[in-house]
N, C-alpha and C positions, 0 to 999 in steps of 0.2 A: 504493500500500500504506499502510495506517495505521501511524503510529509510536505505539505503545501503551506506556505505562510505568505499571505498576500496583503499584509498591512503592517507597516513599520515606518519609523522616521529616523532622519539623520540631522546633522548640524546644518543642512541646507534649509530645514524649517525649524522645528522645536525639539529635535533629538539631541543627545549629548555626544554621539559618536559620528565620525565621518562616514560617508557611504561605504568605503572599502572596509572599515572596521565593523560596520553593521553586517556586511556580507560575511566577514569571517566569523562573527558571532552566530549568524544563521547556519553556516556550515557546521560549526561546532555543536549546534543544537540539533543536527541531523536533518536540516531542511534540504529538500530535493528541488522544489520549485519555489522561487522567491521573487517578490516584488518590493521595491522601495516605494512608498507612497507619501512623500512629503506634502505638506499642506500648500496647495495653490502654487506649487513650484516643481519644475522638472529639471532643474539645473544639476541635480545629482545623478541623473540617469547614466551618463557616460561612465563615470567612475564606478558606479554600482554594477553596471553590465560587465565591464572589464574585470572587476574583482570577482564577480560571480562565475564568469566563464573560466577564470583562472583557477577557481576552486572546484570546478566541476559541477556547479549548480545550473539548473535551467533558469534563465532570467526572463522576467516579464516586466515590461514598462508599467509604471503606476504613478498615480497622483491622487491626492485627497482634496476635493474641491468643497469649499464652504458655500452653502447656499442659504438664503433666507426664504422660508415658507411659512405663511400665516403667523408671522412674528416669532417663529422658531428658527434657530440656527441648526441646520442639518448638514451632515457631511456625505458627499457622494464620492466613492472611489472609482477612478477610471483605471481599467486594466487592458494590457495588450494592444496599445495604440501606437501610432506613428508620432513620436515625439517632435518631429520636424514640421508637423502640421501648423500652418500659420494661424488659423482661426483659433486652435487650442492655445497656442502660445500667447496670442493676443488677449484671449479671454482670461487667462491666468494672471497676466500682467495687470489687467483692469481689476480683477478681484483682489489682488495684493495691495492696491493703492488705498491710502487712507489709514494704514496700520499705525504709522508713526504718530499721526494726530490723535488717534484713539489711545495710544500708549501714554501720551502726555496727559490726557484726561484721566486715565486710570491712575497714573502717579499722583495727580493733584488730589484725587479722592482719597488715596492711601495716606497722603501727607496730612489730610484733615483729621484722620483717626490715629495719628501718631507713628506713621511709617514713612519717614522722610527719605529723600534721594532714591526713590524706587525706580525711576526711569533710568538713571545712571547705573544703578545696581543691576537692573534687568539686562542692560546693554552688555554687561560682562559675560552673559551667557548666550549672546546672540551670535550665531555663525553667519546669518544672512540678515543685515539690518532692515531689509524690506519685509521681513517676516517676524518682527518682534511680536510676541504673543503672551497670553496669560501664563503659559508654562514658564517662560523666562522670568516673569515677576515672581511666580511661585518658588522657583529655585533660589532667587535672591532672598525671599522671605524665610525660607528654611535655613539658608546660610547664616543669616543675621539673627536667628533665634526668635523671630516673630512667631513662627509656628514650628511644630516638631517635625512635620513631614508634609509631603505634597498633599495628601488627603486632608490633613488639618487645614491647609491653606484654603482648599476649595470648599471646606465645610463652613468657613468663617469669612472668606473674602473672595472677590473676583467672580462670583456667580450672581445670578439675578436676585436682587433684593439685598445684596451684601456690598460693603465698601469695596471700591475698585472695579465694579462691574460697569462697563460701558458697551452698549450694544453697537453692532456694526451692520450695515446693510451689505450683505454679500451678493453673490451671483444669484440670478433667478434659476429655479430648478430646471426649467425647460432649456435655458441656455447652457447650463453645465452638461446636461445630458447630450445636447446637440454637439457641443464641442468634442466630447468623448466619441460619440458615434461618428461624427464627421472625420475624425482621425483614425477610424477603423477599429475603435476599441469597444468595450462593453462597460456599462454603468452599473454600479452596485451600491446599495444603501449601506453605509457604514454603521456599525453598532447601533441598531435601531432601539435597543433597550435603554439608551441614554437620554432620549428626548422627551420623556414625560408626556407623550401623546396619549390621549384617550383612545379607546378602541375604535371609536368612530373616526376621530382625527387620523389615526394610523391608516384605516381603510381608505379614507379619502386621499390621503397623501400617496399611498402605494398605487391607487388607481391613476392618479395624475402622473406619477413616476412611470408607470407602464405606458400610458398614452404618449408620453414624451419619448419613449424608446428605451427606458430602463429595463434591465432584464435580470438583475441579481440582488441578493440581500446577504449581509454577513449573518451567519447563524452561530458559528463557533468563533468567538473572539475574546481576547483578554479583557474586553470591557463588559462582557456578560457573565453572569453567574451560571453555574451548571444547570440550574432550573430554567434559566432563560435560553440555554441551548435548545431545550425541548420546545419552549414556547415559540421561538422564532423558526424552528423547523416546521411546526404546524403553520405558522404564518406563510413561510415560503411555499408549502404545499398548497395552502388554500388560495394563494394569489398566483400560483403558477410561476414562481420565481426560481432562478438558479440559486444555489447556495454557495457561499464563500467562507473562507477560514483565514483568520489572521490574528497575530498576537497583539497588534497595536503597541509594539515595543517602542519605548522612547529612550530609556537610559538604564544602565545597570543599577540595581538596588532601588530604582524608582518605580519601574513598571511592575504591574501585578503579575505579568506573564512573560516568561522567556521566549525568545524565538524558537519555534519548532516544538514547544512543549504542550501544545493544546491536544485534546483528544480528537479522534476522527469525527467527521460529520455524522449526525444521526442517520439511521437508515432511510431508504426510500426518498432520497433527495438527489437531484441532478446537480453535480458540482459545476461551478463556472468554468473549470478547466476540462470539461468532458470532451471537448473537441479540439484541444490543443495537442500539438505533436510533442509530447513530453515522455 
């Protein structure tokens, strides 16, 4: 059985390791088929591909695109696309814009509750200044002792209703799926258990996603509990969606799940890689 990991991050977005180091960690974890899926950025693909091939892994192009749907931020993973596609590259550039302004607003809110110099602190963790994110702020807050760990940060800061949360208007769902499909790839809903959608909202969202051309959903992911593996397996079957698997690895000692360590997909699902030559 193939060990497939189709969701992880590097320093090109909000991961802590360079793409080649993530590839090495995936190989050490027993991964056979691997995709690097940095947020709104494909700049790490060349390094990731070269490293993966050198290690004997099958590499798949990947990206995780932030979209705004009905006031929710939802992530769409694109897989197995042509990274040279101009519409995809242009759409990702547009999606990244505005992050620095948002980061300054986040830092201002944190300063008001006694966390000074957060923007400058977060920058120390940024590999790509265009992609400064909440994760970079969270690492700064752990380093300086404001919170004990990343989970503690997101329990008390940087999420809706908490200090440091600043919403951002991301790409439209239809546009993100169009960019991925136009580049020859497939679109997958990332970690659906994270979005706090009601059952009705989820059904409406997935119907729109399918109408736009989306075909997959992450079922087994480091962002889901074991119980959610079964829940989203049923969702995939009910909506006729392909199933994906990925650790959502960001950093050693920080991520809940190591690359390659997830259980297999539940039975009676069609994996997103069913027709790939691997």
